[in-house]
C-alpha positions in Angstrom: 25.1 -11.6 7.8 24.4 -10.3 11.0 25.8 -7.3 12.5 24.7 -6.1 15.6 25.7 -1.7 15.0 25.8 -1.4 11.2 26.7 2.7 10.7 25.1 4.7 6.9 27.5 7.7 6.9 26.8 9.8 3.9 23.6 10.5 3.3 20.9 12.6 3.1 19.5 12.7 5.4 14.8 12.9 5.4 14.2 14.2 9.4 11.5 16.4 10.4 10.7 19.0 7.5 14.0 18.5 5.8 17.2 16.6 5.0 20.1 17.0 7.6 23.7 15.8 5.8 25.0 13.4 8.7 25.3 9.4 9.7 22.4 7.1 11.3 24.1 4.6 13.5 22.0 1.2 14.6 22.3 -1.3 16.7 20.6 -3.4 18.2 17.8 -3.2 15.0 17.3 0.9 16.5 18.5 3.9 15.3 20.1 5.1 18.6 22.5 8.2 17.0 21.5 10.8 13.7 24.4 13.6 13.5 28.0 13.9 11.9 29.5 12.0 13.9 31.4 8.6 12.6 30.7 6.1 15.2 32.8 2.8 14.6 30.5 -0.3 13.5 30.4 -4.0 12.6 29.4 -2.7 8.9 29.7 0.7 7.1 27.2 1.9 4.2 28.2 4.8 2.3 24.3 6.7 1.2 26.7 8.2 -1.6 25.6 11.4 -0.6 21.6 10.3 -1.8 18.5 11.0 0.5 17.3 8.0 3.3 13.8 7.9 4.0 12.0 5.8 6.3 11.2 2.8 4.4 7.6 1.9 2.7 4.8 0.8 4.8 2.0 -1.0 1.5 -1.1 -0.4 3.4 -3.0 -2.3 0.6 -1.4 -5.5 -1.1 -2.4 -8.5 -2.4 0.5 -10.6 -2.4 -0.4 -14.2 -0.8 -3.4 -16.2 -1.5 -3.7 -20.1 -0.3 -5.4 -21.0 -3.4 -3.8 -17.9 -6.1 0.0 -18.8 -5.6 0.4 -18.7 -9.0 -0.2 -15.0 -9.5 2.1 -13.7 -6.4 2.8 -14.9 -2.9 5.2 -13.9 -0.6 8.6 -14.1 -1.8 8.1 -13.1 -5.1 5.8 -9.5 -4.0 7.9 -9.3 -0.8 11.0 -9.0 -3.0 9.9 -6.4 -5.7 8.5 -4.8 -2.6 11.9 -4.0 -1.5 13.1 -2.6 -4.5 10.3 -0.8 -4.9 11.6 0.8 -1.7 9.0 -1.0 1.2 9.8 -2.1 4.4 6.3 -3.7 5.6 3.7 -5.0 3.6 0.8 -4.9 4.5 -1.3 -8.1 3.0 -4.9 -7.5 1.6 -7.6 -10.7 1.3 -7.6 -11.8 -2.0 -10.5 -13.8 -3.2 -10.3 -16.2 0.6 -11.8 -14.4 3.1 -8.9 -14.4 6.3 -12.0 -14.8 8.7 -11.1 -17.3 11.2 -7.3 -17.9 12.4 -6.9 -20.8 10.8 -6.9 -18.2 7.6 -4.6 -15.7 9.9 -1.7 -17.7 11.1 -1.3 -19.3 7.2 -1.0 -16.6 6.7 1.7 -15.3 9.2 3.3 -18.7 9.0 3.9 -17.8 4.9 5.7 -14.3 6.0 8.1 -15.6 8.3 9.1 -18.2 6.3 9.4 -16.5 2.7 8.9 -12.8 3.2 12.0 -10.6 3.2 10.1 -7.8 4.6 8.1 -7.0 7.3 4.6 -7.9 6.8 1.2 -8.0 8.6 -2.0 -9.0 7.4 -6.2 -7.5 6.8 -8.4 -9.0 8.6 -11.8 -9.6 5.9 -13.8 -9.7 3.9 -16.3 -8.4 7.0 -20.2 -9.0 6.6 -23.1 -9.7 9.1 -22.3 -13.6 8.4 -18.9 -13.3 9.8 -18.6 -10.1 11.3 -18.1 -11.4 15.2 -14.1 -12.5 14.0 -13.1 -9.2 14.4 -12.6 -9.0 17.8 -11.1 -12.6 17.4 -8.7 -11.6 14.6 -7.9 -8.5 16.9 -6.4 -10.5 19.4 -4.0 -11.8 16.5 -2.7 -8.7 15.7 -5.0 -7.9 13.3 -5.4 -4.0 12.8 -7.3 -3.3 8.9 -10.1 -5.2 7.8 -11.7 -5.0 4.7 -15.7 -3.9 4.1 -17.4 -4.0 0.3 -19.7 -1.5 -0.8 -19.9 -3.8 -3.8 -19.9 -6.9 -5.6 -18.5 -9.4 -5.6 -17.7 -9.0 -1.4 -20.6 -6.8 -0.7 -21.6 -6.1 3.0 -25.5 -5.7 3.4 -26.0 -1.8 3.9 -28.0 -2.4 7.2 -25.0 -5.0 8.3 -22.0 -2.2 8.0 -22.4 0.3 11.0 -23.0 -3.5 12.9 -19.5 -3.8 12.0 -18.4 -0.5 12.0 -19.3 -1.1 16.0 -17.5 -4.2 16.3 -14.6 -2.5 14.8 -14.4 0.8 16.6 -14.5 -1.8 19.5 -11.2 -3.5 18.9 -9.4 -0.1 17.6 -9.3 -1.4 14.4 -9.1 0.5 11.2 -12.2 -0.3 8.3 -10.5 -0.1 5.3 -13.9 0.8 2.9 -13.4 0.0 -1.0 -16.6 2.5 -1.4 -19.0 1.5 -4.4 -22.5 1.7 -5.0 -23.8 -1.9 -5.9 -26.6 -0.5 -7.2 -24.9 2.1 -9.7 -22.5 -0.7 -10.7 -25.3 -2.8 -11.6 -27.3 0.2 -13.3 -23.6 0.2 -15.5 -23.8 -3.4 -16.3 -26.7 -3.3 -17.6 -25.9 -0.5 -20.3 -22.9 -1.4 -21.4 -22.4 -5.6 -20.0 -23.3 -6.3 -23.9 -20.2 -4.0 -25.3 -17.1 -6.5 -25.3 -14.8 -4.2 -25.2 -12.4 -2.4 -22.2 -13.6 0.9 -22.4 -16.7 -0.2 -21.8 -15.8 -2.5 -18.5 -13.7 1.5 -17.2 -17.5 3.0 -18.4 -19.7 0.9 -16.4 -18.4 2.4 -12.7 -18.7 5.3 -12.3 -17.7 8.3 -9.9 -20.8 8.9 -9.0 -20.4 5.7 -7.8 -16.9 5.8 -5.8 -18.5 9.1 -4.2 -21.7 8.2 -3.2 -21.2 5.1 -1.0 -17.9 7.4 0.4 -20.6 9.5 2.5 -22.4 6.4 3.1 -19.8 4.8 4.8 -18.6 8.4 6.2 -22.0 8.8 7.9 -21.8 5.5 9.3 -18.4 6.1 10.3 -19.9 8.9 12.5 -22.4 7.2 14.0 -20.1 4.3 14.9 -17.1 5.9 15.8 -15.3 3.7 13.7 -11.8 5.3 12.3 -12.2 4.8 7.8 -10.4 3.8 5.6 -11.1 5.0 2.0 -9.4 2.4 -0.1 -7.9 2.7 -4.0 -9.6 6.4 -4.3 -10.3 6.8 -7.7 -11.7 10.4 -8.8 -12.7 13.7 -8.0 -15.9 13.4 -7.2 -15.1 10.3 -4.4 -11.7 13.4 -2.8 -14.7 16.0 -2.8 -16.9 13.2 -1.0 -14.4 12.4 1.3 -13.6 16.7 1.8 -17.9 16.4 3.2 -17.0 13.8 5.4 -14.6 15.5 6.8 -16.4 18.5 8.0 -18.2 17.0 10.2 -16.2 13.6 11.1 -12.6 13.4 11.5 -11.5 10.2 11.7 -11.1 9.6 8.4 -8.4 8.6 5.7 -7.5 7.8 2.7 -5.5 6.1 0.2 -5.3 7.0 -4.1 -2.7 4.0 -6.2 -0.2 4.6 -9.1 -2.8 3.4 -11.5 -5.2 6.1 -11.1 -2.1 8.7 -10.8 -0.8 7.3 -14.6 -3.4 5.9 -17.1 -6.9 7.0 -17.8 -9.4 4.9 -19.3 -8.4 6.1 -23.0 -5.0 4.0 -22.4 -7.5 0.9 -23.0 -6.8 1.4 -26.6 -3.4 0.7 -26.3 -3.4 -1.7 -22.6 -6.7 -3.5 -22.7 -7.4 -5.5 -20.1 -3.9 -4.8 -18.2 -5.1 -2.7 -17.1 -8.2 -3.9 -16.3 -8.6 -2.9 -12.1 -11.7 -1.6 -9.9 -12.4 1.0 -9.2 -12.2 1.4 -12.8 -10.1 4.5 -14.0 -11.5 7.2 -15.1 -10.7 10.4 -16.6 -7.7 13.4 -17.2 -9.0 15.6 -14.9 -9.7 13.0 -12.1 -5.9 11.9 -12.0 -5.0 15.5 -12.2 -7.8 15.5 -9.4 -5.7 13.1 -7.4 -2.2 14.6 -7.6 -4.0 17.9 -6.2 -5.2 15.8 -3.6 -1.7 14.2 -2.7 0.0 17.9 -2.5 -2.8 19.0 0.0 -2.2 16.5 2.3 -6.1 15.5 1.6 -4.6 12.3 0.1 -3.1 10.3 2.8 -1.7 7.0 2.3 -0.1 5.7 -1.0 0.0 2.2 -1.7 -0.4 -1.1 -4.0 -3.0 -2.4 -4.7 -0.9 -5.1 -5.8 -3.0 -7.9 -7.5 -1.9 -9.2 -10.6 -2.2 -12.5 -12.2 -1.0 -14.8 -15.1 -1.6 -13.5 -19.1 -4.2 -16.1 -19.2 -6.4 -14.3 -17.3 -5.9 -11.0 -18.5 -6.6 -11.9 -21.9 -10.6 -13.2 -21.8 -13.3 -10.6 -22.4 -13.7 -7.6 -20.7 -15.8 -8.6 -18.1 -14.4 -11.8 -17.3 -10.9 -10.8 -17.5 -9.0 -10.4 -14.1 -8.9 -7.3 -12.2 -5.3 -5.9 -11.4 -1.8 -5.1 -11.9 1.6 -5.3 -10.7 3.2 -2.6 -8.9 5.1 -3.0 -6.1 8.2 -2.7 -7.7 7.1 0.7 -9.1 6.0 2.3 -5.7 9.0 4.9 -4.7 10.5 4.6 -8.1 7.4 5.9 -9.7 6.6 8.7 -6.5 9.8 10.0 -6.7 9.4 10.8 -10.5 6.1 11.4 -11.2 5.7 13.0 -7.6 8.6 15.0 -6.3 11.2 15.4 -9.9 7.6 15.7 -11.8 7.2 19.0 -9.0 4.2 17.6 -8.4 4.4 17.4 -4.2 6.9 18.1 -1.7 9.5 15.7 -0.7 7.7 16.2 2.3 4.4 14.9 0.7 6.2 11.7 -0.8 7.6 10.9 3.4 4.1 11.5 4.4 2.3 9.3 2.2 4.3 6.2 1.9 5.8 6.1 5.3 4.1 8.1 7.9 0.8 8.9 7.6 0.2 4.5 6.9 2.1 3.9 9.5 0.3 6.4 12.1 -2.6 4.9 10.6 -1.5 1.2 11.6 -1.4 2.7 15.5 3.0 2.2 15.8 4.4 5.8 14.6 7.2 7.0 15.3 7.9 2.9 15.6 7.9 2.1 12.0 7.6 4.8 9.3 10.3 7.7 10.6 14.2 8.5 11.2 14.6 9.0 14.6 16.1 8.0 17.3 14.8 5.0 18.7 13.0 4.0 15.5 13.0 0.6 13.7 16.0 1.0 11.5 13.9 0.7 8.5 15.6 3.2 6.0 15.7 3.7 2.4 18.3 5.4 0.5 17.2 6.3 -3.2 19.6 6.4 -6.2 17.8 9.5 -7.6 21.3 10.1 -10.3 20.2 7.4 -12.9 17.1 5.5 -13.4 16.8 2.4 -14.0 14.1 0.8 -16.3 11.1 -0.8 -15.7 10.3 -4.6 -17.8 9.1 -7.9 -17.0 12.3 -9.3 -18.1 13.6 -8.0 -14.9 11.5 -7.1 -12.1 10.6 -9.6 -9.4 6.8 -10.0 -9.1 6.0 -14.1 -10.4 3.7 -12.6 -13.3 5.6 -12.3 -16.9 4.2 -9.0 -17.6 3.7 -5.6 -16.7 1.5 -2.3 -18.1 4.9 -0.4 -16.7 6.5 -1.7 -19.1 9.8 0.8 -20.5 9.3 3.3 -18.0 12.2 4.7 -17.0 12.2 5.7 -13.0 14.4 7.3 -10.7 14.7 6.4 -6.5 14.9 3.0 -6.6 16.7 1.8 -2.9 20.5 2.0 -3.8 20.8 0.7 -0.2 17.9 -0.5 1.9 17.0 -1.8 5.8 14.8 -4.5 7.4 15.7 -3.4 10.6 18.7 -2.8 10.9 20.0 -5.8 7.9 21.1 -4.9 4.6 18.4 -6.7 2.3 20.3 -4.4 -0.6 23.3 -3.1 -1.3 24.8 -1.0 -3.8 20.9 -2.4 -5.6 21.6 -5.9 -5.1 20.6 -8.2 -2.8 22.4 -9.5 -0.4 19.5 -10.5 1.9 17.6 -13.0 2.3 13.7 -14.3 3.1 12.8 -14.8 6.5 14.4 -11.4 8.3 10.6 -9.1 9.0 8.9 -9.4 11.6 5.6 -9.7 12.5 4.3 -6.0 12.9 0.7 -7.4 14.7 3.1 -7.9 17.5 3.7 -4.8 18.0 0.4 -3.7 17.3 -0.4 -5.7 19.9 2.0 -4.3 22.5 0.8 -0.5 21.9 -2.9 -1.8 21.6 -2.0 -2.9 25.3 0.3 0.2 26.2 
């Protein structure tokens, strides 16, 4: 049911750099008041004194690929995301190239019907043959474009400056999977004969990540492109980002929950079920990433959600599918291990889940903030009691999770999308088709 006005009362509202206690009034999907006043409203929800934060914005989630709907789709992925505190999902290409209007419009149309949350689409994979598609996609509201420096979707080095220029010309963001292909080739020659998940993780090294970051960093500097490093996995990679930033300021970086929790040693327990790319590294790398988050050196926290059926995971280490279901654990994981674990502040939690992703998309403060005039994308976190992660109860399409049995706090007590209640008291009360295409907001911002 739609309500013209909604009052979220008795909340600890994170606004600015700290909490205020009070109420949030939403009218027509927009926040119109944050205060202690008790406004009359068509719908009143009690936050029960729990933290209210901007809805999460996931810049990097593989949600819908028309050829791989057995892995995930808009309905399952967006619902899992909602239970992970996400109110806006930017769909990343999986295998089908998003380099023409037909594929883009199909993704948008499927999301319009089936997504529980707001949605956008990243273009790509951009290479020398399809780089002219950047302008075409940008006119339809695409802001982010995926570029690979490594297999299997590698753009040639000599094409990347031209690609970055195309992206810069439309005020877009180049999201780069940064690993050096020559070093990956070397690693494959060293380890490919070993059918062991550990050797898969050993073959794509921190050197490969750092080298590629340095290279694309200077390409971005030459072309004035906004560069975003995808799924950072290593301490050396973080150091490479810091080096580039000494000379060029338009660089942001993201990391993912699996790099903040697992190391390659966990393959002894979970095998190919934690196969990802870039690969898992060491405990020292994991700790460096947490420090990078705490220091503000890592801008965004993303899922890189990419599950697949068990049959695709239970193959040899080299042909097994790479990717895991992450959407449902997003905010709960970071709240539990980050905020409650005293690794990051609550301000950092909000910055990397909401504010910074919104800034990268050019949507702040319409999205990613709790302020008068912002959209009513709000999560009230349940911080009092944990919820156990299980494949038997999660909302992903696949029937497995590497997070099985983890007890996490910070799941949504309530979740609102554009002022519409989707989750209330932990239960789904909304329907799919309520989210909006953020590409339309991006187009309006470009014009202004």
